[in-house]
py3Dmol code that shows the C-alpha trace and the ligand (Angstrom):
import py3Dmol

protein = """\
ATOM      1  CA  MET A   1     -40.258  -8.062 -44.604  1.00  0.00           C
ATOM      2  CA  TRP A   2     -41.267 -10.053 -41.525  1.00  0.00           C
ATOM      3  CA  PHE A   3     -37.841 -11.575 -41.543  1.00  0.00           C
ATOM      4  CA  LEU A   4     -36.256  -8.110 -41.310  1.00  0.00           C
ATOM      5  CA  ILE A   5     -38.523  -7.101 -38.420  1.00  0.00           C
ATOM      6  CA  ALA A   6     -37.692 -10.331 -36.601  1.00  0.00           C
ATOM      7  CA  LEU A   7     -33.971  -9.724 -37.202  1.00  0.00           C
ATOM      8  CA  LEU A   8     -34.339  -6.161 -35.877  1.00  0.00           C
ATOM      9  CA  LEU A   9     -36.096  -7.438 -32.753  1.00  0.00           C
ATOM     10  CA  ILE A  10     -33.364 -10.019 -32.182  1.00  0.00           C
ATOM     11  CA  LEU A  11     -30.656  -7.355 -32.528  1.00  0.00           C
ATOM     12  CA  LEU A  12     -32.574  -5.065 -30.171  1.00  0.00           C
ATOM     13  CA  ALA A  13     -32.959  -7.849 -27.593  1.00  0.00           C
ATOM     14  CA  GLY A  14     -29.266  -8.642 -27.957  1.00  0.00           C
ATOM     15  CA  ALA A  15     -28.359  -4.994 -27.401  1.00  0.00           C
ATOM     16  CA  VAL A  16     -30.532  -4.834 -24.264  1.00  0.00           C
ATOM     17  CA  VAL A  17     -28.977  -8.022 -22.895  1.00  0.00           C
ATOM     18  CA  LEU A  18     -25.418  -6.941 -23.701  1.00  0.00           C
ATOM     19  CA  TRP A  19     -25.822  -3.308 -22.634  1.00  0.00           C
ATOM     20  CA  PRO A  20     -24.834  -3.890 -18.966  1.00  0.00           C
ATOM     21  CA  PHE A  21     -21.608  -5.533 -20.172  1.00  0.00           C
ATOM     22  CA  LEU A  22     -20.801  -2.978 -22.873  1.00  0.00           C
ATOM     23  CA  ARG A  23     -21.634   0.045 -20.745  1.00  0.00           C
ATOM     24  CA  PRO A  24     -18.501   1.780 -19.382  1.00  0.00           C
ATOM     25  CA  GLN A  25     -17.960   0.891 -15.729  1.00  0.00           C
ATOM     26  CA  PRO A  26     -18.658   3.762 -13.344  1.00  0.00           C
ATOM     27  CA  VAL A  27     -15.567   4.745 -11.352  1.00  0.00           C
ATOM     28  CA  GLY A  28     -17.229   3.786  -8.088  1.00  0.00           C
ATOM     29  CA  ALA A  29     -17.660   0.193  -9.257  1.00  0.00           C
ATOM     30  CA  VAL A  30     -13.897  -0.345  -9.451  1.00  0.00           C
ATOM     31  CA  PRO A  31     -12.811  -2.372  -6.418  1.00  0.00           C
ATOM     32  CA  ALA A  32     -10.473  -0.801  -3.866  1.00  0.00           C
ATOM     33  CA  THR A  33      -7.505  -2.775  -5.183  1.00  0.00           C
ATOM     34  CA  GLY A  34      -8.431  -1.631  -8.700  1.00  0.00           C
ATOM     35  CA  GLU A  35      -7.152   1.889  -8.198  1.00  0.00           C
ATOM     36  CA  ASP A  36      -4.598   1.065 -10.848  1.00  0.00           C
ATOM     37  CA  PRO A  37      -6.163   1.296 -14.325  1.00  0.00           C
ATOM     38  CA  ARG A  38      -4.153  -1.725 -15.550  1.00  0.00           C
ATOM     39  CA  LEU A  39      -5.641  -3.789 -12.734  1.00  0.00           C
ATOM     40  CA  ALA A  40      -9.151  -2.525 -13.453  1.00  0.00           C
ATOM     41  CA  GLU A  41      -8.645  -3.492 -17.104  1.00  0.00           C
ATOM     42  CA  LEU A  42      -7.557  -6.999 -16.066  1.00  0.00           C
ATOM     43  CA  TYR A  43     -10.549  -7.337 -13.740  1.00  0.00           C
ATOM     44  CA  SER A  44     -12.920  -6.431 -16.556  1.00  0.00           C
ATOM     45  CA  GLN A  45     -11.128  -8.855 -18.918  1.00  0.00           C
ATOM     46  CA  ARG A  46     -11.490 -11.604 -16.313  1.00  0.00           C
ATOM     47  CA  ASP A  47     -15.193 -10.815 -15.818  1.00  0.00           C
ATOM     48  CA  MET A  48     -15.735 -10.817 -19.594  1.00  0.00           C
ATOM     49  CA  LEU A  49     -14.084 -14.238 -19.882  1.00  0.00           C
ATOM     50  CA  TYR A  50     -16.183 -15.607 -17.009  1.00  0.00           C
ATOM     51  CA  GLN A  51     -19.264 -14.276 -18.748  1.00  0.00           C
ATOM     52  CA  ALA A  52     -18.162 -15.831 -22.047  1.00  0.00           C
ATOM     53  CA  ILE A  53     -17.739 -19.206 -20.318  1.00  0.00           C
ATOM     54  CA  ARG A  54     -21.225 -18.867 -18.801  1.00  0.00           C
ATOM     55  CA  ASP A  55     -22.593 -17.931 -22.235  1.00  0.00           C
ATOM     56  CA  ALA A  56     -20.923 -20.956 -23.824  1.00  0.00           C
ATOM     57  CA  ARG A  57     -22.376 -23.215 -21.120  1.00  0.00           C
ATOM     58  CA  PHE A  58     -25.796 -21.695 -21.758  1.00  0.00           C
ATOM     59  CA  ASP A  59     -25.367 -22.271 -25.503  1.00  0.00           C
ATOM     60  CA  LEU A  60     -24.452 -25.885 -24.791  1.00  0.00           C
ATOM     61  CA  GLN A  61     -27.552 -26.332 -22.637  1.00  0.00           C
ATOM     62  CA  THR A  62     -29.791 -24.769 -25.280  1.00  0.00           C
ATOM     63  CA  GLY A  63     -28.208 -26.904 -27.981  1.00  0.00           C
ATOM     64  CA  LYS A  64     -26.707 -23.932 -29.842  1.00  0.00           C
ATOM     65  CA  LEU A  65     -23.238 -25.417 -29.256  1.00  0.00           C
ATOM     66  CA  SER A  66     -22.231 -29.044 -29.644  1.00  0.00           C
ATOM     67  CA  GLN A  67     -20.400 -30.662 -26.739  1.00  0.00           C
ATOM     68  CA  GLU A  68     -17.236 -30.689 -28.819  1.00  0.00           C
ATOM     69  CA  ASP A  69     -17.505 -27.013 -29.718  1.00  0.00           C
ATOM     70  CA  TYR A  70     -18.280 -26.147 -26.122  1.00  0.00           C
ATOM     71  CA  ASP A  71     -15.272 -28.120 -24.850  1.00  0.00           C
ATOM     72  CA  GLN A  72     -12.986 -26.320 -27.298  1.00  0.00           C
ATOM     73  CA  GLN A  73     -14.403 -22.885 -26.526  1.00  0.00           C
ATOM     74  CA  ALA A  74     -14.482 -23.416 -22.768  1.00  0.00           C
ATOM     75  CA  ALA A  75     -10.904 -24.730 -22.737  1.00  0.00           C
ATOM     76  CA  ARG A  76      -9.691 -21.682 -24.676  1.00  0.00           C
ATOM     77  CA  LEU A  77     -11.655 -19.264 -22.488  1.00  0.00           C
ATOM     78  CA  LYS A  78     -10.458 -20.918 -19.273  1.00  0.00           C
ATOM     79  CA  GLN A  79      -6.872 -20.749 -20.541  1.00  0.00           C
ATOM     80  CA  ASN A  80      -7.305 -17.032 -21.239  1.00  0.00           C
ATOM     81  CA  ALA A  81      -8.950 -16.504 -17.856  1.00  0.00           C
ATOM     82  CA  ALA A  82      -6.077 -18.317 -16.126  1.00  0.00           C
ATOM     83  CA  ALA A  83      -3.572 -16.096 -17.954  1.00  0.00           C
ATOM     84  CA  VAL A  84      -5.493 -12.993 -16.894  1.00  0.00           C
ATOM     85  CA  LEU A  85      -5.651 -14.257 -13.289  1.00  0.00           C
ATOM     86  CA  ARG A  86      -1.872 -14.761 -13.326  1.00  0.00           C
ATOM     87  CA  GLN A  87      -1.419 -11.199 -14.599  1.00  0.00           C
ATOM     88  CA  ILE A  88      -3.744  -9.927 -11.865  1.00  0.00           C
ATOM     89  CA  ASP A  89      -1.715 -11.821  -9.259  1.00  0.00           C
ATOM     90  CA  GLN A  90       1.553 -10.392 -10.559  1.00  0.00           C
ATOM     91  CA  LEU A  91       0.232  -6.857 -10.766  1.00  0.00           C
ATOM     92  CA  GLU A  92      -1.352  -7.045  -7.323  1.00  0.00           C
ATOM     93  CA  THR A  93       1.957  -8.220  -5.865  1.00  0.00           C
ATOM     94  CA  GLN A  94       3.767  -5.404  -7.669  1.00  0.00           C
ATOM     95  CA  LEU A  95       1.245  -2.850  -6.461  1.00  0.00           C
ATOM     96  CA  VAL A  96       1.162  -4.110  -2.878  1.00  0.00           C
ATOM     97  CA  SER A  97       4.927  -4.550  -2.434  1.00  0.00           C
ATOM     98  CA  PRO A  98       5.952  -0.904  -2.982  1.00  0.00           C
ATOM     99  CA  LYS A  99       3.170   0.061  -0.588  1.00  0.00           C
ATOM    100  CA  LEU A 100       4.522  -2.361   2.032  1.00  0.00           C
ATOM    101  CA  ASP A 101       8.065  -1.154   1.346  1.00  0.00           C
ATOM    102  CA  ALA A 102       6.930   2.413   1.893  1.00  0.00           C
ATOM    103  CA  GLU A 103       5.214   1.445   5.157  1.00  0.00           C
ATOM    104  CA  ILE A 104       8.300  -0.420   6.361  1.00  0.00           C
ATOM    105  CA  GLU A 105      10.484   2.503   5.330  1.00  0.00           C
ATOM    106  CA  ALA A 106       8.187   4.865   7.246  1.00  0.00           C
ATOM    107  CA  GLU A 107       8.428   2.616  10.315  1.00  0.00           C
ATOM    108  CA  VAL A 108      12.212   2.506  10.005  1.00  0.00           C
ATOM    109  CA  MET A 109      12.409   6.268   9.606  1.00  0.00           C
ATOM    110  CA  SER A 110      10.206   6.950  12.626  1.00  0.00           C
ATOM    111  CA  ALA A 111      12.195   4.421  14.683  1.00  0.00           C
ATOM    112  CA  ARG A 112      15.387   6.050  13.485  1.00  0.00           C
ATOM    113  CA  GLU A 113      14.172   9.470  14.544  1.00  0.00           C
ATOM    114  CA  ILE A 114      13.608   8.510  18.180  1.00  0.00           C
ATOM    115  CA  PRO A 115      17.171   7.566  19.183  1.00  0.00           C
ATOM    116  CA  PRO A 116      18.742  10.891  18.034  1.00  0.00           C
ATOM    117  CA  ALA A 117      16.003  12.701  19.976  1.00  0.00           C
ATOM    118  CA  LEU A 118      16.751  10.632  23.078  1.00  0.00           C
ATOM    119  CA  LYS A 119      20.470  11.086  22.515  1.00  0.00           C
ATOM    120  CA  LYS A 120      19.995  14.832  22.183  1.00  0.00           C
ATOM    121  CA  SER A 121      17.998  15.177  25.406  1.00  0.00           C
ATOM    122  CA  ALA A 122      20.426  12.872  27.193  1.00  0.00           C
ATOM    123  CA  SER A 123      23.424  14.929  26.124  1.00  0.00           C
ATOM    124  CA  ASN A 124      21.521  18.085  27.047  1.00  0.00           C
ATOM    125  CA  GLY A 125      20.988  16.655  30.514  1.00  0.00           C
ATOM    126  CA  GLU A 126      24.619  15.794  30.751  1.00  0.00           C
ATOM    127  CA  VAL A 127      25.684  19.243  29.662  1.00  0.00           C
ATOM    128  CA  LYS A 128      23.267  20.729  32.184  1.00  0.00           C
ATOM    129  CA  ARG A 129      24.555  18.481  34.957  1.00  0.00           C
ATOM    130  CA  VAL A 130      28.193  19.279  34.136  1.00  0.00           C
ATOM    131  CA  THR A 131      27.397  22.989  33.901  1.00  0.00           C
ATOM    132  CA  ARG A 132      25.528  22.863  37.203  1.00  0.00           C
ATOM    133  CA  ALA A 133      28.353  20.975  38.890  1.00  0.00           C
ATOM    134  CA  SER A 134      30.929  23.515  37.757  1.00  0.00           C
ATOM    135  CA  THR A 135      28.846  26.598  38.528  1.00  0.00           C
ATOM    136  CA  ASP A 136      27.018  25.395  41.637  1.00  0.00           C
ATOM    137  CA  ARG A 137      30.174  25.200  43.682  1.00  0.00           C
ATOM    138  CA  PHE A 138      31.842  28.391  44.744  1.00  0.00           C
ATOM    139  CA  CYS A 139      34.662  29.056  47.086  1.00  0.00           C
ATOM    140  CA  GLY A 140      33.275  29.857  50.536  1.00  0.00           C
ATOM    141  CA  ARG A 141      35.922  32.493  51.108  1.00  0.00           C
ATOM    142  CA  CYS A 142      36.429  34.392  47.853  1.00  0.00           C
ATOM    143  CA  GLY A 143      33.419  33.293  45.845  1.00  0.00           C
ATOM    144  CA  ALA A 144      35.408  32.033  42.832  1.00  0.00           C
ATOM    145  CA  SER A 145      33.717  29.247  40.875  1.00  0.00           C
ATOM    146  CA  LEU A 146      35.253  25.841  41.456  1.00  0.00           C
ATOM    147  CA  ARG A 147      35.888  22.929  39.147  1.00  0.00           C
ATOM    148  CA  PRO A 148      34.110  19.672  40.132  1.00  0.00           C
ATOM    149  CA  ASN A 149      37.197  17.983  41.581  1.00  0.00           C
ATOM    150  CA  ASP A 150      38.830  20.970  43.223  1.00  0.00           C
ATOM    151  CA  VAL A 151      39.868  20.312  46.802  1.00  0.00           C
ATOM    152  CA  PHE A 152      41.311  23.794  47.212  1.00  0.00           C
ATOM    153  CA  CYS A 153      40.091  27.007  45.624  1.00  0.00           C
ATOM    154  CA  GLY A 154      42.189  27.750  42.551  1.00  0.00           C
ATOM    155  CA  LYS A 155      42.083  31.482  43.270  1.00  0.00           C
ATOM    156  CA  CYS A 156      42.637  31.849  47.016  1.00  0.00           C
ATOM    157  CA  GLY A 157      43.736  28.359  48.032  1.00  0.00           C
ATOM    158  CA  ALA A 158      41.026  27.888  50.677  1.00  0.00           C
ATOM    159  CA  PRO A 159      40.008  24.269  51.274  1.00  0.00           C
ATOM    160  CA  VAL A 160      36.723  23.362  49.579  1.00  0.00           C
ATOM    161  CA  ASP A 161      33.956  21.703  51.558  1.00  0.00           C
ATOM    162  CA  GLN A 162      33.080  18.491  49.706  1.00  0.00           C
TER     163      GLN A 162
END
"""
ligand_1 = """\
1
ZN
Zn 38.737 31.210 47.076
"""
view = py3Dmol.view(width=600, height=400)
view.addModel(protein, "pdb")
view.setStyle({"model": 0}, {"cartoon": {"style": "trace"}})
view.addModel(ligand_1, "xyz")
view.setStyle({"model": 1}, {"stick": {}})
view.zoomTo()
view.show()
């Protein structure tokens, strides 16, 4: 009977200790780069492996694990952690690159938009200037509009003042 109560207490203590690790992570706790659920999953896997390594080290210190067992367990856990870290690296690169591509593309697009605008206003100015030149000059005698290079009025033949 006492054995059962002791076992119950141990399980209860274990549950209390493990609860923070088993509890689902609140959304706010996910780091900024963990917006992607795959990345968040990898982060939690990595943290779990780190915790497992710490647990194994603790077990070694308390004599629950032999040095040999610890070495084996730690090596396996570190291998897994390294694999997870590599996956995190890959995923982060994948997630960051499209973002950078999009930013570069946005820069290119905005840079591309300026020249046509400049070109448009420049050609407008040119059109205006040409229009002004052709309509600003009138024959002093008959009032007919003159072309820019006219020396004589095309209508009445009067010489044009340059
Ligand atoms: Zn004229």
